[in-house]
C-alpha positions in Angstrom: -124.5 98.0 32.6 -124.1 98.5 28.8 -120.3 98.9 28.9 -119.5 95.9 30.9 -120.7 93.3 28.3 -119.2 95.4 25.5 -115.6 95.0 26.8 -115.5 91.2 26.9 -117.2 91.1 23.6 -114.4 93.2 22.0 -111.6 91.4 23.8 -112.6 87.9 22.8 -112.2 88.3 19.0 -109.0 90.3 19.4 -107.2 87.5 21.2 -107.6 84.8 18.4 -106.8 87.3 15.7 -103.4 88.0 17.3 -102.8 84.4 17.8 -103.4 83.7 14.1 -100.8 86.4 13.1 -98.1 85.2 15.6 -99.1 81.5 15.7 -96.9 80.3 12.7 -94.2 77.8 13.1 -91.0 79.4 14.6 -88.1 79.9 12.3 -85.8 77.8 14.4 -88.2 74.8 14.1 -88.4 75.3 10.3 -84.5 75.3 10.1 -84.3 72.1 12.0 -87.0 70.4 9.8 -85.1 71.7 6.6 -81.8 70.4 7.9 -83.3 67.0 8.4 -84.7 67.1 4.9 -81.4 68.2 3.5 -79.5 65.5 5.4 -81.9 62.7 4.2 -81.5 64.0 0.6 -77.7 64.0 1.0 -77.4 60.6 2.7 -80.1 58.6 0.9 -80.6 60.2 -2.5 -77.2 61.7 -3.4 -75.3 59.0 -1.5 -77.2 56.1 -3.2 -74.8 53.6 -4.7 -76.3 53.9 -8.2 -74.5 57.3 -8.5 -71.1 55.7 -8.0 -68.7 53.3 -9.8 -68.8 50.0 -8.0 -72.2 50.7 -6.5 -71.0 52.2 -3.3 -70.5 55.9 -2.2 -66.8 55.1 -1.6 -66.2 54.8 -5.4 -65.9 57.6 -7.9 -69.0 59.3 -9.1 -70.3 58.1 -12.5 -69.3 60.7 -15.1 -72.0 63.2 -15.6 -74.0 62.1 -12.5 -74.2 65.3 -10.5 -75.8 63.7 -7.5 -72.7 61.7 -7.0 -70.4 64.7 -7.6 -72.2 66.9 -5.1 -72.2 64.0 -2.6 -68.4 64.0 -2.8 -68.5 67.6 -1.4 -68.5 66.2 2.1 -70.3 67.0 5.3 -70.6 70.7 4.5 -73.0 70.0 1.7 -76.1 69.2 4.0 -75.5 72.6 5.7 -75.4 74.4 2.4 -78.5 72.5 1.2 -80.2 73.6 4.4 -79.3 77.2 3.5 -80.7 76.9 0.1 -83.9 75.1 1.2 -84.4 77.8 3.9 -84.1 80.6 1.3 -86.4 78.8 -1.0 -89.0 78.2 1.8 -89.0 81.7 3.1 -89.1 83.2 -0.5 -92.2 81.2 -1.3 -93.8 82.4 2.0 -92.9 86.0 1.2 -94.4 85.7 -2.3 -97.6 84.5 -0.8 -97.7 87.1 1.9 -96.8 90.1 -0.3 -99.3 88.9 -2.9 -102.1 88.9 -0.3 -100.9 92.3 1.0 -101.5 93.9 -2.4 -105.2 93.0 -2.0 -107.7 91.8 -4.7 -107.2 94.6 -7.3 -104.6 96.8 -8.8 -103.0 98.9 -6.1 -102.5 102.0 -8.2 -106.1 101.9 -9.5 -107.4 101.5 -6.0 -105.4 104.6 -4.7 -106.7 106.7 -7.6 -110.3 105.6 -6.9 -110.1 106.4 -3.2 -108.7 109.9 -4.1 -111.5 110.5 -6.5 -114.2 109.4 -4.0 -112.8 111.5 -1.2 -112.7 114.5 -3.6 -116.5 114.0 -3.9 -116.6 113.6 0.0 -118.2 110.1 -0.6 -116.7 108.3 2.4 -119.2 105.5 2.4 -118.3 104.4 -1.1 -114.6 104.7 -0.2 -115.1 102.4 2.8 -116.8 99.9 0.5 -113.8 100.0 -1.9 -111.5 99.4 1.1 -113.5 96.3 2.1 -113.2 95.0 -1.5 -109.5 95.7 -1.8 -108.4 94.3 1.5 -104.6 93.6 1.9 -102.1 96.0 3.5 -103.0 99.1 1.4 -106.8 98.4 1.9 -106.4 97.9 5.6 -104.5 101.2 6.1 -106.8 103.1 3.9 -109.9 101.7 5.7 -108.5 102.9 9.1 -107.7 106.3 7.6 -111.2 106.8 5.9 -113.0 105.7 9.0 -111.0 108.4 10.9 -111.6 110.9 8.1 -115.5 110.3 8.4 -115.4 110.5 12.2 -113.5 113.8 12.1 -115.9 115.4 9.7 -118.6 115.3 12.4 -116.3 115.9 15.3 -116.7 119.6 16.5 -114.4 119.3 19.6 -111.1 119.6 17.7 -109.9 122.4 15.5 -108.5 121.8 12.0 -104.8 121.3 13.0 -105.8 118.9 15.6 -107.9 117.0 13.2 -105.1 116.8 10.7 -102.7 115.6 13.3 -105.2 113.0 14.4 -105.6 111.8 10.9 -101.9 111.5 10.3 -101.5 109.6 13.6 -104.2 107.1 12.5 -102.4 106.4 9.3 -99.0 106.0 11.0 -100.5 103.6 13.5 -102.3 101.5 10.9 -99.1 101.4 8.8 -96.9 100.4 11.8 -99.3 97.4 12.4 -99.1 96.2 8.7 -95.5 96.7 7.7 -93.9 94.2 10.2 -95.9 91.5 8.6 -94.4 92.3 5.2 -90.8 92.4 6.4 -91.0 89.2 8.5 -88.3 86.6 7.6 -86.4 89.0 5.3 -83.6 89.2 7.9 -83.2 85.5 7.6 -82.8 85.7 3.8 -80.4 88.6 4.1 -78.3 86.7 6.7 -78.2 83.6 4.5 -76.8 85.7 1.7 -73.6 86.2 3.7 -73.5 83.0 5.8 -73.9 80.6 2.8 -70.8 82.2 1.2 -68.8 81.8 4.4 -69.9 78.2 4.8 -69.0 77.5 1.3 -65.6 79.0 1.9 -65.2 76.8 4.9 -66.0 73.7 2.8 -63.5 74.9 0.3 -60.8 75.2 2.9 -61.7 71.7 4.3 -61.5 70.2 0.8 -58.1 71.9 0.1 -56.7 70.7 3.4 -57.7 67.1 2.5 -56.1 67.5 -1.0 -52.8 68.8 0.4 -52.9 66.3 3.2 -53.2 63.4 0.6 -50.4 65.0 -1.4 -48.1 65.2 1.7 -48.9 61.6 2.8 -48.4 60.1 -0.6 -44.7 59.3 0.3 -43.3 60.6 -2.9 -45.9 59.1 -5.2 -48.9 61.3 -5.9 -52.2 59.8 -4.8 -54.3 61.3 -7.6 -57.5 59.8 -6.3 -57.3 61.4 -2.9 -56.0 64.7 -4.4 -58.9 64.8 -7.0 -61.5 64.0 -4.2 -60.1 66.9 -2.0 -60.2 69.4 -4.9 -63.6 68.2 -6.0 -65.0 68.6 -2.4 -63.5 72.2 -2.3 -65.1 73.2 -5.7 -68.4 71.7 -4.9 -68.8 73.6 -1.7 -67.6 76.8 -3.4 -70.2 76.4 -6.1 -73.1 75.6 -3.6 -72.1 78.6 -1.4 -71.9 81.1 -4.1 -75.1 79.8 -5.8 -77.1 80.0 -2.6 -75.8 83.4 -1.8 -76.7 84.7 -5.2 -80.3 83.4 -4.9 -80.6 85.0 -1.4 -79.4 88.4 -2.6 -81.8 88.4 -5.6 -84.8 87.3 -3.4 -84.0 89.9 -0.8 -83.7 92.7 -3.3 -86.9 91.6 -5.1 -89.0 91.4 -1.9 -87.6 94.7 -0.6 -88.5 96.5 -3.9 -92.1 94.9 -3.6 -92.4 96.2 0.0 -91.1 99.6 -1.0 -93.9 99.8 -3.6 -96.5 98.9 -1.1 -95.0 101.4 1.4 -95.1 104.1 -1.3 -98.7 103.4 -2.1 -99.6 103.6 1.7 -97.7 106.9 2.0 -99.4 108.3 -1.1 -102.9 107.5 0.1 -102.2 108.8 3.6 -100.8 112.1 2.2 -103.8 112.3 -0.2 -106.3 111.8 2.5 -104.6 114.5 4.7 -104.6 116.9 1.8 -108.1 116.2 0.9 -109.3 116.8 4.4 -107.4 120.1 4.6 -108.9 121.3 1.3 -112.5 120.4 1.9 -113.0 120.7 5.7 -112.2 123.9 7.4 
């Protein structure tokens, strides 16, 4: 009788929690939204007549007006702008997520405090510190300390089995937390390569237009068409390289931050195991 109500009660909160973690906007939808934003910026902001001589996009860009210069990069520009906006959006999202994952206090100080409390065998105080810290390190440590406390009163297992159970608890808790930290990093890494290739495509298209204008000039060089083609090529090259550089910097930055958190999780897991082995025979 008592077990039947307990199961539905545990199952009901679990479902919404999982939905919250996986209920974000899909990456494909975000890409479509950002492409629409990039196209609107390209067409209605950069393509506004005020950026060009004669008041129309068909004219030359006003000297020093970078909106008009970038607009002359052609149809590849909105795609490169989408790559840039995507990298910027997911970078901001990763900054927020990793910031929350660190918890409310300094991670290194938290790890040292947990080690000190477990040395005193004060698991209740350690659990309170985990509740205060929160974040990825706090959640993994909370699971490990709960298991630690449970094993101290469990007489059905020998020491080696308890250490194995403690290690498994830390691994399972870590495997649930780390995917959240690494989410969307693959997109940033992909954009680092793809944006360069798209920029190269725009460069080739611009050079084709430049040489086509030169070949169709009938002996007299069409300097305007030639300049437009070269300008398109260079604009796409600059946008592609710039976006790629930003993606590489962002990816390496977030990877290093995730490695720091992973190291802290590994350190606290190893410390808890060693502490249990030293204080509980």
